[in-house]
C-alpha positions in Angstrom: 97.4 62.2 58.1 95.2 65.3 58.2 94.3 65.3 61.9 94.7 63.2 65.1 91.0 62.5 65.0 88.8 59.4 64.4 88.0 60.0 60.7 91.6 60.6 59.8 92.8 57.6 61.8 90.2 55.3 60.2 91.2 56.5 56.7 94.8 55.8 57.5 94.2 52.3 58.9 91.8 51.4 56.0 94.2 52.6 53.4 97.3 51.0 55.0 95.7 47.6 55.7 93.7 47.7 52.4 95.2 49.2 49.2 98.7 49.6 50.6 99.1 46.3 52.4 101.6 45.0 49.8 103.9 48.0 50.2 107.4 47.4 51.7 107.4 50.5 53.9 105.2 53.4 55.0 105.7 57.1 55.2 103.4 58.7 57.7 103.0 62.4 56.7 101.9 64.5 59.7 102.9 67.9 58.3 100.4 70.6 59.1 98.3 68.2 61.0 95.6 70.0 63.0 95.9 67.9 66.2 93.5 65.8 68.2 94.1 63.0 70.6 95.4 59.8 68.8 99.2 59.8 69.3 99.1 56.5 71.3 96.6 54.8 68.9 98.7 55.7 65.9 101.9 54.6 67.6 100.3 51.3 68.6 99.1 50.7 65.1 102.6 51.3 63.6 104.4 49.3 66.2 103.3 45.9 65.2 106.0 43.2 65.3 105.4 40.2 63.2 105.4 37.1 65.4 103.8 34.4 63.4 103.2 33.4 59.8 100.1 31.2 59.3 100.9 28.4 56.8 98.5 25.5 57.3 99.5 22.7 54.9 102.2 25.0 53.5 99.7 27.5 52.2 100.4 31.2 53.2 97.2 32.4 55.0 98.5 35.5 56.6 100.5 36.8 59.6 100.0 38.1 63.1 99.4 40.8 64.0 96.9 41.2 61.2 95.5 44.6 62.3 98.8 46.4 62.8 101.5 47.7 60.4 104.5 45.4 61.0 106.9 46.7 58.2 109.2 49.7 58.3 107.8 53.1 58.6 109.1 56.7 58.8 107.3 59.8 60.1 107.5 63.1 58.2 106.9 66.1 60.5 107.1 69.9 60.4 106.8 73.0 62.6 103.2 73.3 61.3 102.0 70.4 63.4 99.5 71.3 66.2 98.8 69.8 69.6 98.8 66.0 69.4 100.3 66.0 66.0 103.4 67.5 67.6 103.3 64.9 70.4 103.0 61.9 68.0 106.6 62.1 66.6 107.8 62.2 70.2 105.8 59.0 71.0 107.1 57.4 67.8 110.7 58.2 68.8 110.2 57.1 72.4 108.8 53.7 71.3 111.7 53.4 68.8 109.2 52.4 66.0 111.1 53.9 63.1 112.9 57.0 61.8 111.7 60.6 61.9 112.3 62.9 58.9 112.0 66.7 59.3 112.6 68.2 62.7 115.6 66.9 64.6 114.8 68.7 67.8 111.3 67.7 68.8 110.1 67.7 72.3 106.9 67.5 74.3 105.8 71.0 75.2 102.3 70.6 76.6 102.8 67.9 79.3 105.1 67.7 82.3 107.8 65.2 81.4 111.4 66.5 82.0 113.1 63.7 80.1 110.9 63.8 77.0 110.6 67.6 77.1 114.4 67.9 76.7 116.3 68.4 73.5 119.1 66.0 72.7 121.9 66.0 70.1 120.8 63.9 67.1 124.3 62.5 66.7 125.4 61.5 70.3 122.2 61.9 72.3 123.8 64.5 74.7 121.3 66.6 76.6 121.3 70.0 74.9 118.4 71.9 76.4 116.8 71.0 79.7 113.1 72.0 80.2 110.9 72.2 83.2 107.3 73.0 82.2 107.8 76.2 80.1 111.3 77.2 81.2 114.3 76.0 79.3 118.0 76.1 80.0 120.8 75.5 77.4 123.2 73.0 79.1 124.9 70.9 76.5 125.9 73.2 73.7 127.9 76.3 73.1 127.8 78.6 70.1 125.4 76.1 68.4 127.8 73.1 68.8 127.2 70.0 71.0 129.7 70.1 73.9 130.1 66.3 73.7 130.6 65.5 70.0 130.9 69.0 68.4 127.9 68.4 66.1 126.5 71.6 64.6 123.1 72.4 66.0 121.0 74.6 63.7 118.6 77.1 65.2 118.5 80.0 67.6 118.7 79.1 71.3 118.6 81.7 74.1 
């Protein structure tokens, strides 16, 4: 997905529900995305849960929801994401839609939300870095290891 904007979103929905509708899973590549304001729209589109199969007279006619992706998905992200493209993986994770690939330690940096701005251990979910607006404090790791499960945390944290 090139941007979190209307043309990119329409292209993704058209391709996914059109030529890729028969695929078993979806990889949403947000790497180096220029941002925009569609994190919630994209998360809603990917969070479809199949609740009905239409089979009148034993003929498969479709499913509901018809306008949402209801199969597995994964989000591919990088440090090169900008603005809402950086927020989308956080939304995807918060809604527990699917797995993230790429950064383990994503957080919301441009809105006030202490819980979602924090960084958690990817193994045990222990709070590692507490953030309040633009100030952070390392609270759950020492020497780059989680204090709860001893998982190695890669990066430089001061």
